[in-house]
C-alpha positions as a Markdown table, in Angstrom:
| # | Residue | x | y | z |
|---|---|---|---|---|
| 1 | Met | 38.4 | 35.4 | -40.9 |
| 2 | Asp | 37.3 | 36.7 | -44.1 |
| 3 | Arg | 40.1 | 37.2 | -46.2 |
| 4 | Asn | 38.4 | 40.6 | -47.9 |
| 5 | Arg | 38.4 | 42.1 | -44.3 |
| 6 | Gln | 41.7 | 43.6 | -42.7 |
| 7 | Ser | 42.9 | 42.9 | -39.1 |
| 8 | Pro | 42.9 | 45.4 | -36.4 |
| 9 | Asp | 46.6 | 45.4 | -37.1 |
| 10 | Glu | 46.2 | 46.0 | -40.7 |
| 11 | Val | 43.6 | 48.7 | -40.1 |
| 12 | Cys | 45.8 | 50.4 | -37.8 |
| 13 | Asp | 48.7 | 50.2 | -40.3 |
| 14 | Arg | 46.5 | 51.9 | -43.1 |
| 15 | Phe | 45.2 | 54.8 | -41.1 |
| 16 | Ala | 48.7 | 55.7 | -39.5 |
| 17 | Arg | 49.9 | 55.9 | -43.2 |
| 18 | Glu | 46.9 | 57.7 | -44.8 |
| 19 | Gly | 46.1 | 59.8 | -41.6 |
| 20 | Gly | 43.4 | 59.6 | -39.3 |
| 21 | Ser | 43.6 | 60.3 | -35.5 |
| 22 | Val | 41.7 | 60.4 | -32.4 |
| 23 | Arg | 41.8 | 62.2 | -29.2 |
| 24 | Leu | 40.4 | 60.3 | -26.3 |
| 25 | Arg | 40.3 | 62.3 | -22.6 |
| 26 | Leu | 38.1 | 62.2 | -19.7 |
| 27 | Leu | 35.4 | 65.0 | -20.1 |
| 28 | Asp | 34.0 | 64.4 | -16.8 |
| 29 | Arg | 34.1 | 61.3 | -14.2 |
| 30 | Asp | 31.7 | 59.2 | -16.0 |
| 31 | Thr | 32.6 | 60.4 | -19.6 |
| 32 | Ile | 35.2 | 59.6 | -22.1 |
| 33 | Leu | 35.4 | 62.2 | -25.0 |
| 34 | Ile | 36.4 | 61.0 | -28.3 |
| 35 | Glu | 37.3 | 63.6 | -30.7 |
| 36 | Ala | 38.2 | 62.9 | -34.3 |
| 37 | Gly | 37.6 | 64.4 | -37.9 |
| 38 | Pro | 36.3 | 62.4 | -40.7 |
| 39 | Arg | 39.0 | 60.2 | -41.3 |
| 40 | Gly | 39.5 | 59.5 | -37.6 |
| 41 | Leu | 35.8 | 58.5 | -37.1 |
| 42 | Leu | 36.3 | 56.2 | -40.3 |
| 43 | Phe | 39.2 | 54.8 | -38.5 |
| 44 | Leu | 37.2 | 53.6 | -35.7 |
| 45 | Ser | 34.7 | 52.5 | -37.3 |
| 46 | Ser | 36.9 | 50.1 | -39.5 |
| 47 | Leu | 38.8 | 49.2 | -36.4 |
| 48 | Phe | 35.2 | 47.9 | -34.5 |
| 49 | Lys | 34.4 | 46.4 | -37.6 |
| 50 | Ser | 37.8 | 44.5 | -37.9 |
| 51 | Met | 37.2 | 42.7 | -34.5 |
| 52 | Val | 33.9 | 41.3 | -35.6 |
| 53 | Asp | 35.6 | 37.8 | -36.7 |
| 54 | Phe | 39.4 | 38.4 | -35.7 |
| 55 | Ile | 41.1 | 35.3 | -34.3 |
| 56 | Asp | 41.7 | 37.1 | -31.1 |
| 57 | Asp | 38.9 | 38.7 | -29.1 |
| 58 | Gly | 40.8 | 41.6 | -27.7 |
| 59 | Phe | 42.8 | 44.5 | -29.1 |
| 60 | Gln | 44.4 | 47.4 | -27.4 |
| 61 | Leu | 45.8 | 51.0 | -28.6 |
| 62 | Ser | 47.8 | 53.5 | -26.4 |
| 63 | Pro | 48.5 | 57.2 | -26.7 |
| 64 | Arg | 51.8 | 56.0 | -24.8 |
| 65 | Gly | 52.4 | 52.8 | -26.8 |
| 66 | Ala | 51.4 | 50.6 | -29.2 |
| 67 | Gly | 49.2 | 52.8 | -31.6 |
| 68 | Ser | 50.4 | 55.9 | -30.6 |
| 69 | Ala | 50.6 | 57.2 | -34.3 |
| 70 | Leu | 46.6 | 57.1 | -34.4 |
| 71 | Phe | 45.9 | 59.5 | -31.4 |
| 72 | Arg | 46.2 | 63.2 | -31.5 |
| 73 | Lys | 48.5 | 65.2 | -28.7 |
| 74 | Gly | 46.4 | 65.4 | -25.6 |
| 75 | Ser | 45.2 | 62.1 | -25.6 |
| 76 | Thr | 45.1 | 60.7 | -22.2 |
| 77 | Lys | 43.5 | 57.6 | -22.6 |
| 78 | Gly | 43.9 | 54.4 | -24.8 |
| 79 | Ile | 41.4 | 51.9 | -26.0 |
| 80 | Tyr | 40.7 | 48.2 | -25.3 |
| 81 | Ile | 38.2 | 46.2 | -27.6 |
| 82 | His | 37.0 | 43.2 | -26.1 |
| 83 | Arg | 34.5 | 41.2 | -28.2 |
| 84 | Val | 32.5 | 39.1 | -26.2 |
| 85 | Pro | 30.1 | 36.3 | -27.2 |
| 86 | Glu | 26.5 | 37.1 | -28.1 |
| 87 | Ala | 23.8 | 36.3 | -25.6 |
| 88 | Arg | 21.5 | 33.7 | -27.2 |
| 89 | Gly | 17.8 | 33.9 | -26.9 |
| 90 | Leu | 18.0 | 37.7 | -25.4 |
| 91 | Lys | 16.5 | 40.5 | -26.9 |
| 92 | Ala | 18.2 | 44.0 | -26.5 |
| 93 | Arg | 15.9 | 46.1 | -24.1 |
| 94 | Arg | 15.1 | 49.4 | -26.0 |
| 95 | Asp | 14.9 | 52.2 | -23.9 |
| 96 | Arg | 12.4 | 54.7 | -25.1 |
| 97 | Ser | 12.2 | 56.9 | -22.3 |
| 98 | His | 13.9 | 59.8 | -24.2 |
| 99 | Leu | 10.7 | 59.5 | -26.8 |
| 100 | Ser | 8.1 | 60.2 | -24.0 |
| 101 | Arg | 6.4 | 63.7 | -24.0 |
| 102 | Pro | 6.6 | 65.7 | -20.7 |
| 103 | Lys | 3.3 | 65.2 | -18.8 |
| 104 | Lys | 1.2 | 68.5 | -18.6 |
| 105 | Lys | 0.4 | 69.8 | -15.2 |
């Protein structure tokens, strides 16, 4: 791991001290709502970045367990981040359907 990067645990410790929390809950059957202020969003982005080359490929936080200080009241869901190997030789398909204009009648 790059010595200049923080581990996920170090990121969590820093944001627990400095402030930065998130609220995660189900919005509907298919959607998880993530609510956070600017510090909470910085926390999440730092946490994801820390997973890029962390020695372990998984990290978990829970509003009722490890990392609970980083969740706002009302959080009902935790986070499990699992880094998977990148697929070599495959290009990501870009869905551009949102860019197409409705057909004229």
